[in-house]
Phi, psi and omega in degrees: 000123179273134178269147182264127173248141176228147179223149173208165179268125181281182182300329181260026178064022176266150178279126179245125182244132180243148173237134179262127182233175178249120178292167180302334179272002179092352179283144176284134177225151180236143179232141172285126188302325183289348178270355179290129180255310180202162176231137179217132175301136183217078184066232178278000183242178173237131176274115180256119177257129180229176187294348181249005180146211179214157182207148173271132178237157183279338181287150180283157177304316181298317180297321180293314179298318179296318180297323179276358181057044177249137177285147175295146180235156175274146178288133180258132177253133175205157180266165179300325180297320180293324183292337178260008178072022182268352185240000000 
């Protein structure tokens, strides 16, 4: 299944890229790519977390990453102390 990407130039001349996915209920939904926070396999679905919440989509994590031309990454674990250089 090929995923649809769309791009357009925004009001401030920035490139805006959207990806169209299928929600868990079968409805088509679109997300602005820069609002994507994380993707996690969730049974037969993928949990997509974005800046406005989260949603289950039918497309696989791999298919979404490939469509956005992003390499898969390993999850990094760190504590709050490490993020502030205290540890």
